[in-house]
C-alpha positions in Angstrom: 121.7 188.3 124.4 124.0 190.1 122.1 122.2 189.0 118.9 118.7 190.3 120.4 119.2 194.1 118.9 119.9 193.0 115.7 117.4 190.4 115.4 114.8 193.1 116.5 116.2 195.3 114.3 115.6 192.7 111.2 112.4 192.1 112.3 111.5 195.9 111.9 112.8 196.3 108.7 110.6 193.1 107.6 107.6 194.9 108.8 108.7 198.1 107.1 109.4 196.7 104.0 105.8 195.2 104.4 104.0 198.3 104.4 106.5 199.7 101.7 106.1 197.1 99.4 103.7 198.8 97.1 104.0 202.3 95.3 101.2 204.5 94.5 103.6 206.8 92.6 102.1 207.3 89.0 104.2 207.8 86.3 107.0 205.1 86.5 108.4 203.7 83.5 110.8 201.1 84.5 112.0 198.9 87.2 115.2 197.0 87.6 118.4 197.8 86.0 118.2 201.0 84.0 115.4 202.7 86.2 114.7 205.6 84.5 111.4 207.3 86.5 109.2 210.1 85.2 109.0 211.6 88.8 111.6 211.1 91.3 110.8 210.4 94.6 113.9 212.2 97.0 113.6 210.9 100.8 114.6 212.2 104.0 114.5 211.4 107.1 113.1 213.3 110.1 116.4 214.2 112.2 114.4 217.3 113.5 111.1 218.4 112.7 109.8 216.0 110.6 107.2 218.5 109.4 109.1 220.9 108.2 111.5 218.9 105.8 109.7 218.3 103.2 108.3 221.6 102.4 111.7 223.4 103.2 113.4 220.9 100.6 111.1 221.2 97.7 112.8 224.6 96.3 115.7 222.0 96.1 113.3 219.6 94.4 112.1 221.7 92.1 115.6 223.2 91.2 117.0 219.4 90.7 114.4 218.6 88.8 114.7 221.5 86.5 118.3 220.6 86.0 117.8 216.8 85.0 114.4 217.7 83.1 111.9 215.6 85.4 109.5 216.1 88.0 110.9 215.8 91.8 109.0 215.1 95.3 110.6 215.8 98.2 108.8 213.3 100.9 109.5 212.9 104.3 109.7 209.5 105.4 108.7 208.3 108.9 112.4 206.8 110.2 115.7 205.6 108.8 114.5 202.1 108.4 111.5 202.8 106.2 113.7 205.6 103.3 115.9 201.9 103.2 113.1 200.3 102.2 112.2 202.3 100.1 115.4 202.9 98.0 115.6 199.1 98.1 112.2 198.7 96.5 112.5 201.4 94.5 109.8 203.8 95.3 112.2 206.0 96.4 115.1 207.5 93.9 117.2 209.6 96.0 117.8 209.2 99.3 119.3 212.0 102.0 120.4 208.7 104.4 122.6 209.1 107.5 125.8 206.5 107.2 124.3 203.7 109.3 121.3 203.9 106.8 123.7 204.0 104.1 125.3 200.4 105.5 121.6 198.8 106.2 120.8 199.4 103.0 123.9 198.5 101.0 123.8 195.0 103.4 120.8 194.2 102.0 120.0 195.9 98.4 122.0 197.4 95.7 122.5 200.8 96.6 125.3 203.5 96.2 126.3 206.8 97.9 126.8 209.4 95.1 127.7 212.2 97.4 127.9 213.1 101.1 127.9 216.0 103.2 130.9 218.5 104.2 130.2 220.5 107.4 132.6 223.2 109.0 135.3 222.2 106.1 134.8 218.4 107.2 133.9 215.2 105.8 133.0 213.3 109.7 131.5 214.9 112.4 130.3 213.6 115.9 128.0 212.5 118.2 127.3 214.1 121.8 126.3 213.4 125.0 123.7 216.5 126.2 122.6 216.6 130.2 121.2 219.3 131.8 123.5 222.4 133.4 122.7 221.2 136.8 123.4 217.4 136.2 125.9 215.9 138.2 127.3 214.5 135.6 130.5 216.1 134.0 132.3 213.3 132.2 131.3 210.2 130.7 133.0 208.2 133.5 130.3 209.7 135.8 127.8 207.4 134.1 129.2 204.5 135.8 127.9 206.2 139.1 124.8 207.9 138.0 123.5 206.4 134.7 121.1 203.9 136.7 119.2 206.6 137.6 119.1 208.6 134.0 116.6 208.0 131.4 118.3 207.9 127.9 116.9 209.7 125.2 117.7 208.8 121.2 115.9 209.7 118.5 116.0 206.3 116.5 117.8 202.7 117.3 118.8 203.0 113.6 120.1 206.6 113.8 124.4 206.7 113.0 125.0 209.4 115.9 121.5 209.0 117.8 122.0 205.6 119.0 124.6 203.3 117.0 128.1 205.5 117.8 127.1 206.4 121.2 125.8 202.7 122.5 128.7 201.3 120.9 131.1 203.7 123.1 129.5 203.0 126.2 129.4 199.1 125.9 133.2 199.0 125.5 133.8 201.9 128.0 131.4 200.4 130.8 131.8 196.3 129.8 128.4 196.3 129.1 126.9 192.8 127.2 124.7 194.2 125.0 122.4 197.1 124.0 119.2 195.1 126.2 121.3 195.5 129.2 122.4 199.4 128.0 119.2 200.0 127.9 117.6 198.1 130.8 120.4 198.0 133.4 123.2 200.4 133.3 120.2 203.0 132.4 117.1 203.3 134.6 115.2 203.5 130.9 114.7 205.2 127.4 112.8 207.5 125.7 112.9 206.9 122.1 112.0 210.7 120.9 111.8 210.1 116.9 114.3 213.1 116.3 117.7 214.9 117.3 116.1 218.3 118.2 113.4 215.9 120.3 115.6 214.3 122.3 117.4 217.4 123.4 114.0 218.9 123.9 113.3 215.8 126.5 116.5 216.9 128.5 115.2 220.6 128.4 111.6 219.0 129.9 113.3 216.7 132.4 111.6 213.8 130.7 115.0 212.4 130.2 118.5 212.9 131.9 120.6 212.6 128.9 120.6 212.8 124.9 122.6 211.5 122.3 122.4 213.8 119.1 124.6 215.2 116.5 127.3 217.4 117.3 126.2 220.6 117.8 122.0 220.0 117.4 121.7 223.0 119.8 123.0 225.4 117.0 119.8 224.8 115.4 117.4 225.4 117.9 118.7 228.7 119.1 115.8 230.3 117.3 113.3 228.6 119.5 115.6 227.6 122.4 117.5 230.6 122.7 119.3 230.0 126.4 120.0 226.0 125.3 123.6 226.5 124.8 123.6 227.5 128.7 120.7 225.2 129.4 122.5 222.1 128.1 125.9 221.0 128.4 127.7 218.4 126.3 129.5 215.7 128.5 131.4 213.8 126.0 131.6 212.8 122.2 131.9 209.6 120.3 135.0 209.1 118.1 134.3 210.6 114.5 131.4 209.4 112.0 131.4 209.9 108.4 129.1 212.5 107.3 125.4 211.4 105.9 124.9 210.5 102.1 123.1 211.0 99.3 122.2 207.1 98.1 120.5 205.8 95.3 119.5 202.0 94.0 122.2 200.9 91.8 119.8 200.7 89.5 119.1 203.8 88.5 119.8 204.7 85.0 123.6 205.8 84.0 122.7 208.8 82.8 120.3 210.2 84.7 122.7 209.1 87.8 125.4 210.9 86.5 123.0 214.4 85.7 121.7 214.0 89.2 125.1 214.0 90.9 126.3 216.9 88.2 123.0 218.7 89.7 123.9 218.5 93.4 127.4 219.6 92.7 126.6 222.4 90.8 124.2 223.3 94.0 127.9 224.1 95.7 128.0 227.6 93.4 124.3 228.0 94.5 124.0 229.9 97.7 119.9 229.5 97.5 120.3 225.6 97.2 123.0 225.6 99.6 121.3 227.8 102.1 118.2 225.2 101.9 120.8 222.3 102.3 121.8 223.8 105.7 118.7 224.5 106.9 117.3 221.2 106.5 120.5 218.7 107.4 123.0 221.4 108.0 125.1 220.9 105.3 127.8 223.3 104.0 129.0 221.9 100.8 128.2 218.8 98.4 131.2 216.3 98.3 132.5 213.1 96.6 131.6 209.5 98.4 132.5 206.2 98.1 131.3 203.1 100.2 134.8 202.3 101.3 134.8 205.3 103.7 131.8 203.6 105.8 133.5 200.0 107.2 134.1 202.0 110.3 130.5 202.1 110.5 129.9 198.4 109.7 132.2 197.6 112.0 130.6 199.7 115.0 127.1 198.1 113.9 128.9 194.2 113.9 130.5 195.3 117.8 126.7 195.6 118.3 126.0 192.2 117.3 124.9 193.2 113.8 126.0 191.2 110.8 127.1 192.9 107.6 130.2 192.4 105.5 133.1 194.7 105.0 134.3 195.3 101.9 
């Protein structure tokens, strides 16, 4: 049973691979080593309102294209695994991908994290557990008594903060055998919301009783939900998680890779670009990344029954 989640995830990846196996992008001028496409596809995942991400990010894509001398398209993928597959089969050339997505991508394909985000001066963050303010649950320890009557909302099973780290933490804390038992026995059930903000809304609306999100998703929702800080409370957090990445296929032309990297780093001195990065994914700055920083994510995934090598 412990391997069930990993098996299901592999099957999901296989399904997405079949769907993403061909590209309708025009202007590809090479595949494999020294990939140097005429149009760069910059992929995003729907951590928040998926309908707004590509539209909001297009000025970022336009500026990047201006600097590197190529057309750049901002494209929102259906989920994390779709972006992993797009990077793997080279239909996406830049991926804004969270830590777990990068770990999965690097276990299947030759990809590399060239950059990562900085938030509030930190290269790491935590996941949080949200419940309604009037919930009797005040801490994670209280879940032992109440979880059997609670619906757990999370965005995506491949989300680092929405699922992976909370699931691993709860399984260790309450000696739960596997993710199936976590979802079907420890909790009353689950609601797969498709995004962090959707998970919080599910709790607000009473469709779920607890949500796991990045910290603090409520800040991004104040415009639409001005009382959310009072309506939802945080009952716990996970250990530190590496921030999300800008990942590329390793086959991307070296000179093009350096141009892309330098262009993104130059955005640190461009308030308009950083404002867009902040609006899309709450990035305050862009910093260097190294593969070894993500071993903690690999270890956490393996604790859930995954099987990715540690470098």
